[in-house]
KOLGU-4560 file (N, C-alpha, C; in nm, 3 decimals, padded with zeros to 5 digits):
<recs>
<n_xx: 00.996 n_yy: 00.312 n_zz: -02.075 ca_xx: 01.043 ca_yy: 00.192 ca_zz: -02.007 c_xx: 01.084 c_yy: 00.087 c_zz: -02.108 mol: A seq: 1 type: THR>
<n_xx: 01.161 n_yy: -00.008 n_zz: -02.066 ca_xx: 01.212 ca_yy: -00.111 ca_zz: -02.155 c_xx: 01.106 c_yy: -00.200 c_zz: -02.216 mol: A seq: 2 type: GLY>
<n_xx: 00.998 n_yy: -00.225 n_zz: -02.145 ca_xx: 00.892 ca_yy: -00.313 ca_zz: -02.196 c_xx: 00.779 c_yy: -00.234 c_zz: -02.261 mol: A seq: 3 type: LEU>
<n_xx: 00.789 n_yy: -00.104 n_zz: -02.263 ca_xx: 00.688 ca_yy: -00.023 ca_zz: -02.329 c_xx: 00.574 c_yy: 00.022 c_zz: -02.239 mol: A seq: 4 type: GLY>
<n_xx: 00.579 n_yy: -00.007 n_zz: -02.110 ca_xx: 00.475 ca_yy: 00.038 ca_zz: -02.017 c_xx: 00.508 c_yy: 00.176 c_zz: -01.965 mol: A seq: 5 type: TYR>
<n_xx: 00.411 n_yy: 00.265 n_zz: -01.972 ca_xx: 00.430 ca_yy: 00.399 ca_zz: -01.917 c_xx: 00.370 c_yy: 00.401 c_zz: -01.776 mol: A seq: 6 type: ARG>
<n_xx: 00.442 n_yy: 00.464 n_zz: -01.684 ca_xx: 00.394 ca_yy: 00.470 ca_zz: -01.546 c_xx: 00.439 c_yy: 00.601 c_zz: -01.483 mol: A seq: 7 type: TYR>
<n_xx: 00.374 n_yy: 00.633 n_zz: -01.374 ca_xx: 00.412 ca_yy: 00.749 ca_zz: -01.292 c_xx: 00.441 c_yy: 00.698 c_zz: -01.151 mol: A seq: 8 type: ARG>
<n_xx: 00.535 n_yy: 00.764 n_zz: -01.085 ca_xx: 00.565 ca_yy: 00.733 ca_zz: -00.946 c_xx: 00.480 c_yy: 00.818 c_zz: -00.854 mol: A seq: 9 type: LEU>
<n_xx: 00.428 n_yy: 00.758 n_zz: -00.748 ca_xx: 00.356 ca_yy: 00.830 ca_zz: -00.642 c_xx: 00.245 c_yy: 00.918 c_zz: -00.699 mol: A seq: 10 type: HIS>
<n_xx: 00.151 n_yy: 00.856 n_zz: -00.768 ca_xx: 00.043 ca_yy: 00.928 ca_zz: -00.835 c_xx: -00.045 c_yy: 01.005 c_zz: -00.739 mol: A seq: 11 type: GLY>
<n_xx: -00.024 n_yy: 01.135 n_zz: -00.732 ca_xx: -00.100 ca_yy: 01.220 ca_zz: -00.640 c_xx: -00.246 c_yy: 01.235 c_zz: -00.682 mol: A seq: 12 type: LYS>
<n_xx: -00.277 n_yy: 01.212 n_zz: -00.810 ca_xx: -00.414 ca_yy: 01.228 ca_zz: -00.858 c_xx: -00.494 c_yy: 01.098 c_zz: -00.850 mol: A seq: 13 type: ASN>
<n_xx: -00.438 n_yy: 00.996 n_zz: -00.790 ca_xx: -00.505 ca_yy: 00.867 ca_zz: -00.774 c_xx: -00.521 c_yy: 00.842 c_zz: -00.624 mol: A seq: 14 type: VAL>
<n_xx: -00.638 n_yy: 00.793 n_zz: -00.580 ca_xx: -00.658 ca_yy: 00.769 ca_zz: -00.437 c_xx: -00.547 c_yy: 00.684 c_zz: -00.376 mol: A seq: 15 type: PRO>
<n_xx: -00.495 n_yy: 00.727 n_zz: -00.262 ca_xx: -00.392 ca_yy: 00.654 ca_zz: -00.190 c_xx: -00.251 c_yy: 00.682 c_zz: -00.237 mol: A seq: 16 type: GLY>
<n_xx: -00.234 n_yy: 00.765 n_zz: -00.338 ca_xx: -00.102 ca_yy: 00.796 ca_zz: -00.396 c_xx: -00.017 c_yy: 00.669 c_zz: -00.414 mol: A seq: 17 type: SER>
<n_xx: -00.062 n_yy: 00.577 n_zz: -00.500 ca_xx: 00.012 ca_yy: 00.452 ca_zz: -00.519 c_xx: 00.156 c_yy: 00.476 c_zz: -00.561 mol: A seq: 18 type: PRO>
<n_xx: 00.243 n_yy: 00.381 n_zz: -00.531 ca_xx: 00.385 ca_yy: 00.394 ca_zz: -00.565 c_xx: 00.406 c_yy: 00.394 c_zz: -00.716 mol: A seq: 19 type: ASP>
<n_xx: 00.333 n_yy: 00.310 n_zz: -00.787 ca_xx: 00.340 ca_yy: 00.306 ca_zz: -00.934 c_xx: 00.199 c_yy: 00.315 c_zz: -00.989 mol: A seq: 20 type: LEU>
<n_xx: 00.180 n_yy: 00.401 n_zz: -01.088 ca_xx: 00.049 ca_yy: 00.417 ca_zz: -01.151 c_xx: 00.064 c_yy: 00.393 c_zz: -01.300 mol: A seq: 21 type: VAL>
<n_xx: -00.006 n_yy: 00.292 n_zz: -01.350 ca_xx: -00.012 ca_yy: 00.263 ca_zz: -01.493 c_xx: -00.149 c_yy: 00.311 c_zz: -01.541 mol: A seq: 22 type: PHE>
<n_xx: -00.159 n_yy: 00.441 n_zz: -01.568 ca_xx: -00.287 ca_yy: 00.504 ca_zz: -01.596 c_xx: -00.355 c_yy: 00.444 c_zz: -01.719 mol: A seq: 23 type: ALA>
<n_xx: -00.280 n_yy: 00.417 n_zz: -01.823 ca_xx: -00.339 ca_yy: 00.362 ca_zz: -01.944 c_xx: -00.402 c_yy: 00.225 c_zz: -01.923 mol: A seq: 24 type: GLY>
<n_xx: -00.350 n_yy: 00.151 n_zz: -01.828 ca_xx: -00.402 ca_yy: 00.017 ca_zz: -01.796 c_xx: -00.499 c_yy: 00.019 c_zz: -01.678 mol: A seq: 25 type: LEU>
<n_xx: -00.511 n_yy: 00.135 n_zz: -01.613 ca_xx: -00.592 ca_yy: 00.150 ca_zz: -01.491 c_xx: -00.547 c_yy: 00.050 c_zz: -01.384 mol: A seq: 26 type: ARG>
<n_xx: -00.416 n_yy: 00.042 n_zz: -01.366 ca_xx: -00.358 ca_yy: -00.046 ca_zz: -01.264 c_xx: -00.261 c_yy: 00.033 c_zz: -01.178 mol: A seq: 27 type: LYS>
<n_xx: -00.255 n_yy: -00.003 n_zz: -01.050 ca_xx: -00.163 ca_yy: 00.062 ca_zz: -00.957 c_xx: -00.090 c_yy: -00.044 c_zz: -00.875 mol: A seq: 28 type: VAL>
<n_xx: 00.027 n_yy: -00.007 n_zz: -00.826 ca_xx: 00.107 ca_yy: -00.096 ca_zz: -00.742 c_xx: 00.145 c_yy: -00.020 c_zz: -00.615 mol: A seq: 29 type: VAL>
<n_xx: 00.121 n_yy: -00.083 n_zz: -00.501 ca_xx: 00.165 ca_yy: -00.030 ca_zz: -00.373 c_xx: 00.281 c_yy: -00.117 c_zz: -00.325 mol: A seq: 30 type: PHE>
<n_xx: 00.387 n_yy: -00.056 n_zz: -00.277 ca_xx: 00.496 ca_yy: -00.129 ca_zz: -00.213 c_xx: 00.486 c_yy: -00.096 c_zz: -00.064 mol: A seq: 31 type: VAL>
<n_xx: 00.437 n_yy: -00.192 n_zz: 00.013 ca_xx: 00.412 ca_yy: -00.170 ca_zz: 00.155 c_xx: 00.526 c_yy: -00.221 c_zz: 00.240 mol: A seq: 32 type: HIS>
<n_xx: 00.564 n_yy: -00.141 n_zz: 00.340 ca_xx: 00.657 ca_yy: -00.186 ca_zz: 00.442 c_xx: 00.583 c_yy: -00.280 c_zz: 00.535 mol: A seq: 33 type: GLY>
<n_xx: 00.641 n_yy: -00.395 n_zz: 00.562 ca_xx: 00.575 ca_yy: -00.496 ca_zz: 00.646 c_xx: 00.540 c_yy: -00.443 c_zz: 00.785 mol: A seq: 34 type: CYS>
<n_xx: 00.632 n_yy: -00.370 n_zz: 00.846 ca_xx: 00.611 ca_yy: -00.317 ca_zz: 00.981 c_xx: 00.494 c_yy: -00.220 c_zz: 00.984 mol: A seq: 35 type: PHE>
<n_xx: 00.491 n_yy: -00.122 n_zz: 00.894 ca_xx: 00.391 ca_yy: -00.016 ca_zz: 00.898 c_xx: 00.253 c_yy: -00.061 c_zz: 00.854 mol: A seq: 36 type: TRP>
<n_xx: 00.247 n_yy: -00.159 n_zz: 00.765 ca_xx: 00.118 ca_yy: -00.202 ca_zz: 00.709 c_xx: 00.075 c_yy: -00.338 c_zz: 00.761 mol: A seq: 37 type: HIS>
<n_xx: 00.149 n_yy: -00.393 n_zz: 00.856 ca_xx: 00.114 ca_yy: -00.513 ca_zz: 00.934 c_xx: 00.099 c_yy: -00.639 c_zz: 00.850 mol: A seq: 38 type: ARG>
<n_xx: 00.204 n_yy: -00.670 n_zz: 00.777 ca_xx: 00.206 ca_yy: -00.795 ca_zz: 00.700 c_xx: 00.212 c_yy: -00.914 c_zz: 00.795 mol: A seq: 39 type: HIS>
<n_xx: 00.179 n_yy: -01.032 n_zz: 00.745 ca_xx: 00.177 ca_yy: -01.153 ca_zz: 00.829 c_xx: 00.316 c_yy: -01.211 c_zz: 00.856 mol: A seq: 40 type: ALA>
<n_xx: 00.420 n_yy: -01.153 n_zz: 00.796 ca_xx: 00.557 ca_yy: -01.203 ca_zz: 00.819 c_xx: 00.606 c_yy: -01.159 c_zz: 00.957 mol: A seq: 41 type: CYS>
<n_xx: 00.717 n_yy: -01.215 n_zz: 01.006 ca_xx: 00.768 ca_yy: -01.178 ca_zz: 01.138 c_xx: 00.793 c_yy: -01.027 c_zz: 01.155 mol: A seq: 42 type: PRO>
<n_xx: 00.846 n_yy: -00.963 n_zz: 01.053 ca_xx: 00.873 ca_yy: -00.819 ca_zz: 01.062 c_xx: 00.743 c_yy: -00.739 c_zz: 01.081 mol: A seq: 43 type: ARG>
<n_xx: 00.636 n_yy: -00.787 n_zz: 01.020 ca_xx: 00.508 ca_yy: -00.718 ca_zz: 01.029 c_xx: 00.433 c_yy: -00.744 c_zz: 01.157 mol: A seq: 44 type: GLY>
<n_xx: 00.478 n_yy: -00.838 n_zz: 01.236 ca_xx: 00.408 ca_yy: -00.872 ca_zz: 01.360 c_xx: 00.473 c_yy: -00.813 c_zz: 01.484 mol: A seq: 45 type: GLN>
<n_xx: 00.588 n_yy: -00.748 n_zz: 01.468 ca_xx: 00.655 ca_yy: -00.690 ca_zz: 01.584 c_xx: 00.589 c_yy: -00.556 c_zz: 01.620 mol: A seq: 46 type: SER>
<n_xx: 00.586 n_yy: -00.529 n_zz: 01.748 ca_xx: 00.529 ca_yy: -00.404 ca_zz: 01.799 c_xx: 00.625 c_yy: -00.347 c_zz: 01.903 mol: A seq: 47 type: THR>
<n_xx: 00.659 n_yy: -00.219 n_zz: 01.894 ca_xx: 00.747 ca_yy: -00.160 ca_zz: 01.995 c_xx: 00.688 c_yy: -00.177 c_zz: 02.134 mol: A seq: 48 type: PRO>
<n_xx: 00.774 n_yy: -00.204 n_zz: 02.230 ca_xx: 00.729 ca_yy: -00.226 ca_zz: 02.368 c_xx: 00.686 c_yy: -00.095 c_zz: 02.434 mol: A seq: 49 type: ALA>
<n_xx: 00.756 n_yy: 00.014 n_zz: 02.402 ca_xx: 00.722 ca_yy: 00.143 ca_zz: 02.461 c_xx: 00.600 c_yy: 00.201 c_zz: 02.391 mol: A seq: 50 type: ALA>
<n_xx: 00.506 n_yy: 00.251 n_zz: 02.469 ca_xx: 00.387 ca_yy: 00.318 ca_zz: 02.418 c_xx: 00.306 c_yy: 00.226 c_zz: 02.326 mol: A seq: 51 type: ASN>
<n_xx: 00.287 n_yy: 00.105 n_zz: 02.370 ca_xx: 00.223 ca_yy: 00.000 ca_zz: 02.290 c_xx: 00.082 c_yy: 00.039 c_zz: 02.245 mol: A seq: 52 type: LYS>
<n_xx: 00.006 n_yy: 00.105 n_zz: 02.331 ca_xx: -00.131 ca_yy: 00.144 ca_zz: 02.296 c_xx: -00.130 c_yy: 00.238 c_zz: 02.175 mol: A seq: 53 type: LYS>
<n_xx: -00.039 n_yy: 00.335 n_zz: 02.174 ca_xx: -00.026 ca_yy: 00.428 ca_zz: 02.062 c_xx: 00.004 c_yy: 00.352 c_zz: 01.932 mol: A seq: 54 type: PHE>
<n_xx: 00.103 n_yy: 00.261 n_zz: 01.938 ca_xx: 00.144 ca_yy: 00.189 ca_zz: 01.817 c_xx: 00.034 c_yy: 00.101 c_zz: 01.763 mol: A seq: 55 type: TRP>
<n_xx: -00.037 n_yy: 00.031 n_zz: 01.851 ca_xx: -00.145 ca_yy: -00.056 ca_zz: 01.804 c_xx: -00.255 c_yy: 00.025 c_zz: 01.737 mol: A seq: 56 type: LEU>
<n_xx: -00.288 n_yy: 00.141 n_zz: 01.792 ca_xx: -00.389 ca_yy: 00.227 ca_zz: 01.730 c_xx: -00.341 c_yy: 00.278 c_zz: 01.594 mol: A seq: 57 type: ALA>
<n_xx: -00.214 n_yy: 00.317 n_zz: 01.587 ca_xx: -00.158 ca_yy: 00.364 ca_zz: 01.460 c_xx: -00.163 c_yy: 00.255 c_zz: 01.354 mol: A seq: 58 type: LYS>
<n_xx: -00.121 n_yy: 00.134 n_zz: 01.391 ca_xx: -00.122 ca_yy: 00.024 ca_zz: 01.296 c_xx: -00.265 c_yy: -00.007 c_zz: 01.249 mol: A seq: 59 type: PHE>
<n_xx: -00.360 n_yy: -00.003 n_zz: 01.342 ca_xx: -00.501 ca_yy: -00.027 ca_zz: 01.305 c_xx: -00.549 c_yy: 00.077 c_zz: 01.204 mol: A seq: 60 type: ASP>
<n_xx: -00.512 n_yy: 00.204 n_zz: 01.225 ca_xx: -00.551 ca_yy: 00.310 ca_zz: 01.130 c_xx: -00.488 c_yy: 00.287 c_zz: 00.993 mol: A seq: 61 type: ARG>
<n_xx: -00.361 n_yy: 00.247 n_zz: 00.991 ca_xx: -00.294 ca_yy: 00.221 ca_zz: 00.864 c_xx: -00.363 c_yy: 00.110 c_zz: 00.786 mol: A seq: 62 type: ASN>
<n_xx: -00.395 n_yy: 00.001 n_zz: 00.854 ca_xx: -00.460 ca_yy: -00.113 ca_zz: 00.789 c_xx: -00.599 c_yy: -00.073 c_zz: 00.739 mol: A seq: 63 type: VAL>
<n_xx: -00.673 n_yy: 00.001 n_zz: 00.820 ca_xx: -00.807 ca_yy: 00.046 ca_zz: 00.779 c_xx: -00.798 c_yy: 00.139 c_zz: 00.659 mol: A seq: 64 type: ALA>
<n_xx: -00.702 n_yy: 00.232 n_zz: 00.659 ca_xx: -00.684 ca_yy: 00.323 ca_zz: 00.546 c_xx: -00.650 c_yy: 00.246 c_zz: 00.420 mol: A seq: 65 type: ARG>
<n_xx: -00.561 n_yy: 00.146 n_zz: 00.432 ca_xx: -00.524 ca_yy: 00.065 ca_zz: 00.315 c_xx: -00.647 c_yy: -00.002 c_zz: 00.255 mol: A seq: 66 type: ASP>
<n_xx: -00.732 n_yy: -00.059 n_zz: 00.339 ca_xx: -00.853 ca_yy: -00.127 ca_zz: 00.290 c_xx: -00.948 c_yy: -00.028 c_zz: 00.223 mol: A seq: 67 type: ALA>
<n_xx: -00.964 n_yy: 00.090 n_zz: 00.284 ca_xx: -01.052 ca_yy: 00.193 ca_zz: 00.227 c_xx: -01.002 c_yy: 00.238 c_zz: 00.091 mol: A seq: 68 type: THR>
<n_xx: -00.873 n_yy: 00.260 n_zz: 00.079 ca_xx: -00.815 ca_yy: 00.306 ca_zz: -00.048 c_xx: -00.834 c_yy: 00.199 c_zz: -00.156 mol: A seq: 69 type: VAL>
<n_xx: -00.811 n_yy: 00.074 n_zz: -00.123 ca_xx: -00.827 ca_yy: -00.032 ca_zz: -00.223 c_xx: -00.972 c_yy: -00.047 c_zz: -00.267 mol: A seq: 70 type: ARG>
<n_xx: -01.067 n_yy: -00.031 n_zz: -00.175 ca_xx: -01.209 ca_yy: -00.034 ca_zz: -00.212 c_xx: -01.243 c_yy: 00.081 c_zz: -00.305 mol: A seq: 71 type: ARG>
<n_xx: -01.196 n_yy: 00.200 n_zz: -00.272 ca_xx: -01.222 ca_yy: 00.319 ca_zz: -00.354 c_xx: -01.162 c_yy: 00.302 c_zz: -00.494 mol: A seq: 72 type: LEU>
<n_xx: -01.041 n_yy: 00.252 n_zz: -00.500 ca_xx: -00.979 ca_yy: 00.229 ca_zz: -00.631 c_xx: -01.061 c_yy: 00.130 c_zz: -00.714 mol: A seq: 73 type: LEU>
<n_xx: -01.104 n_yy: 00.023 n_zz: -00.651 ca_xx: -01.183 ca_yy: -00.078 ca_zz: -00.721 c_xx: -01.313 c_yy: -00.017 c_zz: -00.774 mol: A seq: 74 type: ARG>
<n_xx: -01.378 n_yy: 00.065 n_zz: -00.691 ca_xx: -01.502 ca_yy: 00.132 ca_zz: -00.733 c_xx: -01.480 c_yy: 00.225 c_zz: -00.852 mol: A seq: 75 type: ARG>
<n_xx: -01.362 n_yy: 00.286 n_zz: -00.858 ca_xx: -01.331 ca_yy: 00.379 ca_zz: -00.967 c_xx: -01.272 c_yy: 00.309 c_zz: -01.089 mol: A seq: 76 type: GLU>
<n_xx: -01.270 n_yy: 00.175 n_zz: -01.086 ca_xx: -01.226 ca_yy: 00.100 ca_zz: -01.203 c_xx: -01.077 c_yy: 00.070 c_zz: -01.210 mol: A seq: 77 type: GLY>
<n_xx: -01.006 n_yy: 00.087 n_zz: -01.099 ca_xx: -00.863 ca_yy: 00.057 ca_zz: -01.094 c_xx: -00.843 c_yy: -00.083 c_zz: -01.038 mol: A seq: 78 type: TRP>
<n_xx: -00.739 n_yy: -00.151 n_zz: -01.085 ca_xx: -00.696 ca_yy: -00.277 ca_zz: -01.026 c_xx: -00.568 c_yy: -00.248 c_zz: -00.949 mol: A seq: 79 type: ARG>
<n_xx: -00.554 n_yy: -00.308 n_zz: -00.833 ca_xx: -00.437 ca_yy: -00.278 ca_zz: -00.750 c_xx: -00.363 c_yy: -00.405 c_zz: -00.711 mol: A seq: 80 type: SER>
<n_xx: -00.235 n_yy: -00.388 n_zz: -00.687 ca_xx: -00.147 ca_yy: -00.496 ca_zz: -00.643 c_xx: -00.064 c_yy: -00.443 c_zz: -00.528 mol: A seq: 81 type: LEU>
<n_xx: -00.052 n_yy: -00.523 n_zz: -00.424 ca_xx: 00.035 ca_yy: -00.488 ca_zz: -00.311 c_xx: 00.156 c_yy: -00.579 c_zz: -00.314 mol: A seq: 82 type: VAL>
<n_xx: 00.273 n_yy: -00.519 n_zz: -00.313 ca_xx: 00.399 ca_yy: -00.593 ca_zz: -00.301 c_xx: 00.454 c_yy: -00.560 c_zz: -00.164 mol: A seq: 83 type: ILE>
<n_xx: 00.485 n_yy: -00.665 n_zz: -00.088 ca_xx: 00.535 ca_yy: -00.646 ca_zz: 00.048 c_xx: 00.687 c_yy: -00.636 c_zz: 00.049 mol: A seq: 84 type: TRP>
<n_xx: 00.735 n_yy: -00.558 n_zz: 00.142 ca_xx: 00.878 ca_yy: -00.535 ca_zz: 00.161 c_xx: 00.957 c_yy: -00.667 c_zz: 00.166 mol: A seq: 85 type: GLU>
<n_xx: 00.903 n_yy: -00.766 n_zz: 00.235 ca_xx: 00.974 ca_yy: -00.893 ca_zz: 00.251 c_xx: 00.980 c_yy: -00.972 c_zz: 00.121 mol: A seq: 86 type: CYS>
<n_xx: 00.899 n_yy: -00.937 n_zz: 00.023 ca_xx: 00.900 ca_yy: -01.005 ca_zz: -00.106 c_xx: 01.008 c_yy: -00.951 c_zz: -00.199 mol: A seq: 87 type: GLN>
<n_xx: 01.068 n_yy: -00.838 n_zz: -00.163 ca_xx: 01.165 ca_yy: -00.776 ca_zz: -00.252 c_xx: 01.306 c_yy: -00.826 c_zz: -00.229 mol: A seq: 88 type: LEU>
</recs>
């Protein structure tokens, strides 16, 4: 890389398969879609009208999984950063 940081994309050997893995620094970056991971922005607050019960349950599972993965990473000595779709 131009700045000298080595990274891997979609690290399968790291919990949660982060989008960017900086193994030497023990840091990971997740790029979350606002809709799927329920960001506080307007895009993250919309819910499809059809089959609303299904979608709300799915979104709840996604948010719970995200929290579990970040806790596990922290326990294993990784630092994580979430970048939201609307920030890009």
